[in-house]
C-alpha beads as a LAMMPS data file, in Angstrom:
LAMMPS data file: protein, C-alpha beads

347 atoms
346 bonds

1 atom types
1 bond types

-500.0 500.0 xlo xhi
-500.0 500.0 ylo yhi
-500.0 500.0 zlo zhi

Masses

1 110.0

Atoms # bond

1 1 1 0.000 0.000 0.000
2 1 1 2.832 2.414 0.791
3 1 1 4.282 1.891 -2.668
4 1 1 0.960 2.595 -4.371
5 1 1 0.476 5.664 -2.191
6 1 1 3.861 7.056 -3.252
7 1 1 2.932 6.479 -6.885
8 1 1 -0.379 8.277 -6.430
9 1 1 1.284 11.239 -4.721
10 1 1 3.920 11.485 -7.438
11 1 1 1.149 11.721 -10.042
12 1 1 -0.829 14.406 -8.237
13 1 1 0.755 17.386 -9.968
14 1 1 -2.416 18.021 -11.963
15 1 1 -4.947 16.792 -9.411
16 1 1 -6.236 20.323 -8.794
17 1 1 -5.351 21.800 -12.190
18 1 1 -7.731 24.647 -13.049
19 1 1 -9.706 23.867 -9.870
20 1 1 -10.739 26.154 -7.020
21 1 1 -10.188 24.808 -3.496
22 1 1 -11.730 26.042 -0.255
23 1 1 -10.135 25.270 3.127
24 1 1 -12.413 26.059 6.063
25 1 1 -10.520 26.918 9.223
26 1 1 -7.666 27.419 6.797
27 1 1 -5.484 29.549 9.073
28 1 1 -4.966 26.650 11.487
29 1 1 -2.236 24.000 11.563
30 1 1 -3.812 21.903 8.809
31 1 1 -4.402 24.827 6.461
32 1 1 -0.854 26.116 6.769
33 1 1 0.678 22.679 6.241
34 1 1 -1.685 21.883 3.350
35 1 1 -0.728 25.092 1.528
36 1 1 2.985 24.412 2.113
37 1 1 2.571 20.853 0.805
38 1 1 0.763 22.011 -2.342
39 1 1 3.331 24.732 -3.085
40 1 1 6.444 22.711 -2.181
41 1 1 5.307 19.795 -4.347
42 1 1 4.363 22.115 -7.212
43 1 1 0.799 20.798 -7.356
44 1 1 -1.161 22.906 -9.825
45 1 1 -4.337 24.781 -8.821
46 1 1 -6.412 27.746 -10.027
47 1 1 -7.186 29.335 -6.658
48 1 1 -7.194 28.361 -3.004
49 1 1 -9.647 30.139 -0.713
50 1 1 -8.739 30.350 2.963
51 1 1 -11.901 30.694 5.045
52 1 1 -11.640 31.543 8.744
53 1 1 -12.759 34.075 11.337
54 1 1 -9.234 34.940 12.527
55 1 1 -8.193 38.154 10.781
56 1 1 -4.784 38.312 12.492
57 1 1 -3.822 34.821 11.349
58 1 1 -5.099 35.643 7.865
59 1 1 -2.950 38.774 7.774
60 1 1 0.152 36.844 8.904
61 1 1 -0.512 34.027 6.430
62 1 1 -1.126 36.472 3.555
63 1 1 2.170 38.240 4.173
64 1 1 4.080 34.997 4.604
65 1 1 2.772 33.373 1.422
66 1 1 2.590 36.493 -0.780
67 1 1 0.730 34.492 -3.428
68 1 1 -1.967 36.033 -5.637
69 1 1 -3.554 32.614 -6.213
70 1 1 -4.408 32.272 -2.523
71 1 1 -7.459 34.272 -1.466
72 1 1 -8.554 35.027 2.101
73 1 1 -12.164 35.190 3.289
74 1 1 -13.254 36.383 6.722
75 1 1 -16.266 34.343 7.750
76 1 1 -17.775 31.932 10.242
77 1 1 -18.887 28.385 9.461
78 1 1 -21.830 28.973 11.817
79 1 1 -23.208 31.639 9.475
80 1 1 -24.917 29.949 6.523
81 1 1 -24.808 33.029 4.272
82 1 1 -21.117 33.414 5.030
83 1 1 -20.228 29.897 3.901
84 1 1 -22.726 29.975 1.010
85 1 1 -20.983 32.949 -0.585
86 1 1 -17.576 31.365 0.048
87 1 1 -18.291 28.069 -1.748
88 1 1 -19.441 29.821 -4.925
89 1 1 -17.497 28.436 -7.929
90 1 1 -15.529 26.087 -5.621
91 1 1 -14.700 22.595 -6.890
92 1 1 -13.334 20.950 -3.727
93 1 1 -13.527 21.681 0.000
94 1 1 -11.274 20.547 2.847
95 1 1 -13.212 21.116 6.053
96 1 1 -10.893 21.791 8.994
97 1 1 -12.953 24.440 10.829
98 1 1 -13.780 23.132 14.304
99 1 1 -13.633 23.710 18.014
100 1 1 -10.908 21.265 19.051
101 1 1 -9.939 22.112 22.617
102 1 1 -11.417 19.546 25.014
103 1 1 -11.616 21.931 28.033
104 1 1 -13.242 24.718 25.989
105 1 1 -15.897 22.352 24.678
106 1 1 -16.474 20.903 28.161
107 1 1 -17.226 24.343 29.578
108 1 1 -19.132 25.548 26.503
109 1 1 -20.687 22.486 24.821
110 1 1 -23.291 24.622 23.043
111 1 1 -20.440 26.321 21.166
112 1 1 -19.073 22.925 20.062
113 1 1 -22.533 22.069 18.725
114 1 1 -22.766 25.351 16.796
115 1 1 -19.376 24.950 15.116
116 1 1 -18.762 21.214 14.787
117 1 1 -22.308 20.066 14.000
118 1 1 -24.391 22.993 12.745
119 1 1 -21.405 24.512 10.936
120 1 1 -20.882 21.224 9.093
121 1 1 -24.576 21.149 8.160
122 1 1 -24.266 24.702 6.793
123 1 1 -21.326 23.656 4.635
124 1 1 -23.073 20.595 3.194
125 1 1 -26.205 22.584 2.334
126 1 1 -24.186 25.364 0.725
127 1 1 -22.014 22.878 -1.201
128 1 1 -25.130 21.178 -2.591
129 1 1 -26.468 24.454 -3.908
130 1 1 -23.119 25.571 -5.300
131 1 1 -22.408 22.266 -7.056
132 1 1 -19.200 21.508 -5.179
133 1 1 -17.775 18.177 -6.360
134 1 1 -16.160 16.817 -3.200
135 1 1 -15.651 17.619 0.481
136 1 1 -13.119 15.926 2.758
137 1 1 -13.940 16.387 6.449
138 1 1 -11.387 16.194 9.265
139 1 1 -12.464 14.237 12.345
140 1 1 -10.724 12.901 15.446
141 1 1 -10.161 9.764 17.497
142 1 1 -12.201 11.454 20.231
143 1 1 -15.316 10.832 18.114
144 1 1 -15.049 7.096 18.897
145 1 1 -16.944 6.124 22.066
146 1 1 -16.843 9.807 23.085
147 1 1 -16.762 10.870 26.718
148 1 1 -16.274 14.628 26.211
149 1 1 -18.295 17.325 24.455
150 1 1 -15.693 17.816 21.746
151 1 1 -15.725 14.111 20.866
152 1 1 -19.517 13.947 21.027
153 1 1 -19.867 16.895 18.657
154 1 1 -17.378 15.313 16.256
155 1 1 -19.170 11.949 16.456
156 1 1 -22.446 13.647 15.508
157 1 1 -20.600 15.517 12.770
158 1 1 -19.542 12.156 11.315
159 1 1 -23.116 10.816 11.531
160 1 1 -24.399 13.966 9.828
161 1 1 -21.916 13.554 6.979
162 1 1 -22.694 9.861 6.510
163 1 1 -26.454 10.508 6.498
164 1 1 -26.048 13.308 3.977
165 1 1 -23.820 11.155 1.771
166 1 1 -26.959 9.087 1.122
167 1 1 -29.160 12.103 0.484
168 1 1 -27.061 14.731 -1.288
169 1 1 -27.053 15.163 -5.055
170 1 1 -25.095 12.455 -6.851
171 1 1 -22.420 14.907 -7.992
172 1 1 -21.294 15.812 -4.441
173 1 1 -19.001 13.305 -2.733
174 1 1 -18.499 13.457 1.055
175 1 1 -15.538 11.691 2.707
176 1 1 -14.197 11.695 6.262
177 1 1 -10.693 11.332 7.674
178 1 1 -10.238 10.439 11.331
179 1 1 -6.886 10.651 13.074
180 1 1 -5.317 10.952 16.488
181 1 1 -2.987 13.479 18.106
182 1 1 -1.269 15.565 15.421
183 1 1 2.093 16.582 16.841
184 1 1 2.383 20.322 17.430
185 1 1 -1.147 21.135 16.303
186 1 1 -3.511 23.292 18.316
187 1 1 -4.656 21.229 21.284
188 1 1 -1.565 19.002 21.312
189 1 1 0.118 18.740 24.711
190 1 1 3.609 18.567 23.205
191 1 1 4.187 22.355 22.783
192 1 1 3.093 22.756 26.423
193 1 1 5.664 20.157 27.520
194 1 1 8.370 21.890 25.474
195 1 1 7.564 25.250 27.076
196 1 1 7.572 23.774 30.587
197 1 1 10.897 21.988 30.095
198 1 1 12.606 25.062 28.601
199 1 1 11.470 27.094 31.611
200 1 1 12.698 24.373 33.996
201 1 1 9.173 23.865 35.257
202 1 1 7.703 20.536 36.304
203 1 1 5.722 18.817 33.564
204 1 1 2.035 18.562 34.428
205 1 1 1.232 14.944 33.617
206 1 1 -2.216 13.455 34.141
207 1 1 -1.146 9.798 34.251
208 1 1 2.201 8.299 33.238
209 1 1 0.554 5.275 31.595
210 1 1 -1.852 7.329 29.459
211 1 1 -1.242 6.695 25.742
212 1 1 -1.772 8.893 22.719
213 1 1 -1.466 8.267 18.972
214 1 1 1.355 10.255 17.350
215 1 1 0.996 11.587 13.823
216 1 1 2.924 14.299 11.993
217 1 1 1.159 17.106 10.147
218 1 1 2.702 15.830 6.935
219 1 1 1.100 12.424 7.524
220 1 1 -2.238 14.148 8.173
221 1 1 -1.963 15.903 4.804
222 1 1 -1.169 12.626 3.044
223 1 1 -4.151 10.927 4.683
224 1 1 -6.470 13.728 3.548
225 1 1 -5.083 13.622 0.008
226 1 1 -5.362 9.824 -0.030
227 1 1 -9.016 10.124 0.993
228 1 1 -9.590 12.805 -1.644
229 1 1 -7.947 10.730 -4.358
230 1 1 -9.499 7.370 -3.439
231 1 1 -12.641 8.080 -1.420
232 1 1 -16.127 7.283 -2.613
233 1 1 -19.244 8.897 -1.210
234 1 1 -19.583 8.197 2.525
235 1 1 -16.126 6.636 2.976
236 1 1 -14.288 7.121 6.276
237 1 1 -10.491 6.730 6.328
238 1 1 -8.255 6.067 9.335
239 1 1 -4.467 6.030 9.274
240 1 1 -2.649 3.368 11.246
241 1 1 -0.488 5.252 13.715
242 1 1 1.989 4.427 16.464
243 1 1 1.453 5.656 20.014
244 1 1 3.460 6.506 23.106
245 1 1 2.765 6.915 26.780
246 1 1 2.681 10.428 28.190
247 1 1 5.708 9.534 30.304
248 1 1 7.651 8.416 27.220
249 1 1 6.751 11.634 25.384
250 1 1 7.917 13.752 28.325
251 1 1 11.200 11.825 28.627
252 1 1 11.836 12.169 24.888
253 1 1 11.377 15.956 25.068
254 1 1 13.600 16.193 28.163
255 1 1 16.260 14.196 26.308
256 1 1 16.034 16.564 23.344
257 1 1 16.820 19.573 25.530
258 1 1 19.254 17.778 27.815
259 1 1 17.179 18.614 30.871
260 1 1 16.428 16.579 33.957
261 1 1 12.810 15.566 34.105
262 1 1 10.585 16.968 36.832
263 1 1 7.043 15.650 36.878
264 1 1 3.938 16.875 38.647
265 1 1 1.134 14.315 38.415
266 1 1 -2.254 16.003 38.416
267 1 1 -4.489 13.002 37.721
268 1 1 -7.042 12.278 35.011
269 1 1 -9.160 15.328 34.242
270 1 1 -12.817 15.513 33.211
271 1 1 -13.304 14.527 29.585
272 1 1 -9.984 12.688 29.236
273 1 1 -9.433 9.036 28.346
274 1 1 -6.535 6.853 29.395
275 1 1 -6.315 5.546 25.819
276 1 1 -7.724 6.985 22.605
277 1 1 -9.504 4.836 20.008
278 1 1 -9.496 5.185 16.231
279 1 1 -11.816 2.239 15.541
280 1 1 -14.501 0.876 17.845
281 1 1 -15.113 -2.866 18.119
282 1 1 -18.124 -2.573 15.845
283 1 1 -16.238 -0.480 13.280
284 1 1 -13.250 -2.808 13.277
285 1 1 -15.552 -5.633 12.118
286 1 1 -16.534 -3.806 8.930
287 1 1 -13.312 -1.850 8.307
288 1 1 -11.310 -2.764 5.222
289 1 1 -7.557 -3.037 5.817
290 1 1 -5.737 -1.052 3.106
291 1 1 -2.247 -1.567 4.507
292 1 1 -1.402 1.892 5.835
293 1 1 -5.039 2.775 6.331
294 1 1 -8.421 1.419 7.328
295 1 1 -11.528 2.299 5.338
296 1 1 -15.141 2.107 6.455
297 1 1 -17.423 2.264 3.427
298 1 1 -20.940 3.661 3.444
299 1 1 -23.527 1.101 4.570
300 1 1 -26.215 1.514 1.928
301 1 1 -28.392 -1.045 3.747
302 1 1 -29.288 1.616 6.284
303 1 1 -31.294 3.382 3.593
304 1 1 -33.873 0.614 3.803
305 1 1 -35.669 0.559 7.164
306 1 1 -36.944 -2.977 6.676
307 1 1 -33.439 -4.281 6.035
308 1 1 -32.037 -2.124 8.808
309 1 1 -34.313 -3.684 11.421
310 1 1 -34.427 -7.244 10.083
311 1 1 -31.053 -8.025 8.533
312 1 1 -27.857 -7.969 10.579
313 1 1 -24.402 -9.518 10.384
314 1 1 -23.081 -12.798 11.736
315 1 1 -19.654 -11.709 12.954
316 1 1 -17.169 -12.270 15.730
317 1 1 -16.569 -9.229 17.908
318 1 1 -13.165 -7.703 17.241
319 1 1 -11.029 -5.613 19.560
320 1 1 -10.834 -1.862 19.176
321 1 1 -7.946 -0.163 17.387
322 1 1 -6.614 2.045 20.174
323 1 1 -3.476 3.825 21.327
324 1 1 -3.010 0.933 23.777
325 1 1 -2.914 -1.896 21.208
326 1 1 -1.088 -0.284 18.310
327 1 1 2.731 -0.074 18.084
328 1 1 3.927 1.539 21.339
329 1 1 7.042 3.653 20.819
330 1 1 10.041 3.783 23.161
331 1 1 11.875 7.022 24.045
332 1 1 14.234 6.946 21.043
333 1 1 11.431 6.130 18.607
334 1 1 9.259 8.884 20.082
335 1 1 12.077 11.425 19.829
336 1 1 12.623 10.385 16.206
337 1 1 8.996 11.036 15.251
338 1 1 9.012 14.334 17.168
339 1 1 12.110 15.424 15.262
340 1 1 10.493 14.387 11.988
341 1 1 7.421 16.457 12.833
342 1 1 9.607 19.587 13.198
343 1 1 7.813 20.439 16.430
344 1 1 11.153 21.660 17.825
345 1 1 11.775 23.952 14.815
346 1 1 10.442 27.125 16.433
347 1 1 10.974 26.056 20.025

Bonds

1 1 1 2
2 1 2 3
3 1 3 4
4 1 4 5
5 1 5 6
6 1 6 7
7 1 7 8
8 1 8 9
9 1 9 10
10 1 10 11
11 1 11 12
12 1 12 13
13 1 13 14
14 1 14 15
15 1 15 16
16 1 16 17
17 1 17 18
18 1 18 19
19 1 19 20
20 1 20 21
21 1 21 22
22 1 22 23
23 1 23 24
24 1 24 25
25 1 25 26
26 1 26 27
27 1 27 28
28 1 28 29
29 1 29 30
30 1 30 31
31 1 31 32
32 1 32 33
33 1 33 34
34 1 34 35
35 1 35 36
36 1 36 37
37 1 37 38
38 1 38 39
39 1 39 40
40 1 40 41
41 1 41 42
42 1 42 43
43 1 43 44
44 1 44 45
45 1 45 46
46 1 46 47
47 1 47 48
48 1 48 49
49 1 49 50
50 1 50 51
51 1 51 52
52 1 52 53
53 1 53 54
54 1 54 55
55 1 55 56
56 1 56 57
57 1 57 58
58 1 58 59
59 1 59 60
60 1 60 61
61 1 61 62
62 1 62 63
63 1 63 64
64 1 64 65
65 1 65 66
66 1 66 67
67 1 67 68
68 1 68 69
69 1 69 70
70 1 70 71
71 1 71 72
72 1 72 73
73 1 73 74
74 1 74 75
75 1 75 76
76 1 76 77
77 1 77 78
78 1 78 79
79 1 79 80
80 1 80 81
81 1 81 82
82 1 82 83
83 1 83 84
84 1 84 85
85 1 85 86
86 1 86 87
87 1 87 88
88 1 88 89
89 1 89 90
90 1 90 91
91 1 91 92
92 1 92 93
93 1 93 94
94 1 94 95
95 1 95 96
96 1 96 97
97 1 97 98
98 1 98 99
99 1 99 100
100 1 100 101
101 1 101 102
102 1 102 103
103 1 103 104
104 1 104 105
105 1 105 106
106 1 106 107
107 1 107 108
108 1 108 109
109 1 109 110
110 1 110 111
111 1 111 112
112 1 112 113
113 1 113 114
114 1 114 115
115 1 115 116
116 1 116 117
117 1 117 118
118 1 118 119
119 1 119 120
120 1 120 121
121 1 121 122
122 1 122 123
123 1 123 124
124 1 124 125
125 1 125 126
126 1 126 127
127 1 127 128
128 1 128 129
129 1 129 130
130 1 130 131
131 1 131 132
132 1 132 133
133 1 133 134
134 1 134 135
135 1 135 136
136 1 136 137
137 1 137 138
138 1 138 139
139 1 139 140
140 1 140 141
141 1 141 142
142 1 142 143
143 1 143 144
144 1 144 145
145 1 145 146
146 1 146 147
147 1 147 148
148 1 148 149
149 1 149 150
150 1 150 151
151 1 151 152
152 1 152 153
153 1 153 154
154 1 154 155
155 1 155 156
156 1 156 157
157 1 157 158
158 1 158 159
159 1 159 160
160 1 160 161
161 1 161 162
162 1 162 163
163 1 163 164
164 1 164 165
165 1 165 166
166 1 166 167
167 1 167 168
168 1 168 169
169 1 169 170
170 1 170 171
171 1 171 172
172 1 172 173
173 1 173 174
174 1 174 175
175 1 175 176
176 1 176 177
177 1 177 178
178 1 178 179
179 1 179 180
180 1 180 181
181 1 181 182
182 1 182 183
183 1 183 184
184 1 184 185
185 1 185 186
186 1 186 187
187 1 187 188
188 1 188 189
189 1 189 190
190 1 190 191
191 1 191 192
192 1 192 193
193 1 193 194
194 1 194 195
195 1 195 196
196 1 196 197
197 1 197 198
198 1 198 199
199 1 199 200
200 1 200 201
201 1 201 202
202 1 202 203
203 1 203 204
204 1 204 205
205 1 205 206
206 1 206 207
207 1 207 208
208 1 208 209
209 1 209 210
210 1 210 211
211 1 211 212
212 1 212 213
213 1 213 214
214 1 214 215
215 1 215 216
216 1 216 217
217 1 217 218
218 1 218 219
219 1 219 220
220 1 220 221
221 1 221 222
222 1 222 223
223 1 223 224
224 1 224 225
225 1 225 226
226 1 226 227
227 1 227 228
228 1 228 229
229 1 229 230
230 1 230 231
231 1 231 232
232 1 232 233
233 1 233 234
234 1 234 235
235 1 235 236
236 1 236 237
237 1 237 238
238 1 238 239
239 1 239 240
240 1 240 241
241 1 241 242
242 1 242 243
243 1 243 244
244 1 244 245
245 1 245 246
246 1 246 247
247 1 247 248
248 1 248 249
249 1 249 250
250 1 250 251
251 1 251 252
252 1 252 253
253 1 253 254
254 1 254 255
255 1 255 256
256 1 256 257
257 1 257 258
258 1 258 259
259 1 259 260
260 1 260 261
261 1 261 262
262 1 262 263
263 1 263 264
264 1 264 265
265 1 265 266
266 1 266 267
267 1 267 268
268 1 268 269
269 1 269 270
270 1 270 271
271 1 271 272
272 1 272 273
273 1 273 274
274 1 274 275
275 1 275 276
276 1 276 277
277 1 277 278
278 1 278 279
279 1 279 280
280 1 280 281
281 1 281 282
282 1 282 283
283 1 283 284
284 1 284 285
285 1 285 286
286 1 286 287
287 1 287 288
288 1 288 289
289 1 289 290
290 1 290 291
291 1 291 292
292 1 292 293
293 1 293 294
294 1 294 295
295 1 295 296
296 1 296 297
297 1 297 298
298 1 298 299
299 1 299 300
300 1 300 301
301 1 301 302
302 1 302 303
303 1 303 304
304 1 304 305
305 1 305 306
306 1 306 307
307 1 307 308
308 1 308 309
309 1 309 310
310 1 310 311
311 1 311 312
312 1 312 313
313 1 313 314
314 1 314 315
315 1 315 316
316 1 316 317
317 1 317 318
318 1 318 319
319 1 319 320
320 1 320 321
321 1 321 322
322 1 322 323
323 1 323 324
324 1 324 325
325 1 325 326
326 1 326 327
327 1 327 328
328 1 328 329
329 1 329 330
330 1 330 331
331 1 331 332
332 1 332 333
333 1 333 334
334 1 334 335
335 1 335 336
336 1 336 337
337 1 337 338
338 1 338 339
339 1 339 340
340 1 340 341
341 1 341 342
342 1 342 343
343 1 343 344
344 1 344 345
345 1 345 346
346 1 346 347
């Protein structure tokens, strides 16, 4: 699968030729890395629209890129008219706009609903009207068996997308990517650990045995492009990822800076899991193993209520695919992936 993926990526130069792309939440980690990937790999495009509500980040990004083919739109995914005007003439959308911080969503769950669920509904409706060809949505491991408001809102986002993939016009394709902790992205604990170690402060660790998937931003981009290039309507893609314990991550960062490790254990907080899950037991049963990825295809049977209630599957229950039963990295392996992610570049 890795070989075929490399071949696909090497032939993507004209994938977006003469096409207009919209990235919602485009001033975030994903949007910046996606733009860099497109430009650095000389992938052709007509225009890229960056849609977000953060004018300061847009200003910084505009000055940094200095590219007339990249347009910036101030708007909010919660405002239907705002997104409707933004998708006009757009061919493809990459939907990264979301509330991602677990604590913020725990304290303000209604805001997570407005952005992650209703905002997604606004986009799908607008895309239908504007004859967008394909949308790739970014989801999270926290959507699987969710215990916090952020994960719950993302889980409902996924359900909304899958339901609409059965009901939208046949020309609009909706695909989902689901991945774990993206190193250095907003919400990742790793920049916090780096800051604490550089200031000789004790690292605030919830539980030493807690595990988290580790994925670089570059890998996230490749997953999204793989889903775009290969996804059919309603498909959900998951990348197989290694994981590390929180203690291992902290030791790897301490080793990088040559500092002695001081730890302050604060215990498991509300809304946190010991281990994250990318595939539930039920999903693992129906997931197709693509080598580097899993794919869950749209279950068309659910369209028919009679079949839905009367026809099931004779299967053996599988285990979940979690950060506790994937490849668990040691300190050296964790440091290697952190270096590869360039999380230390500006720190």
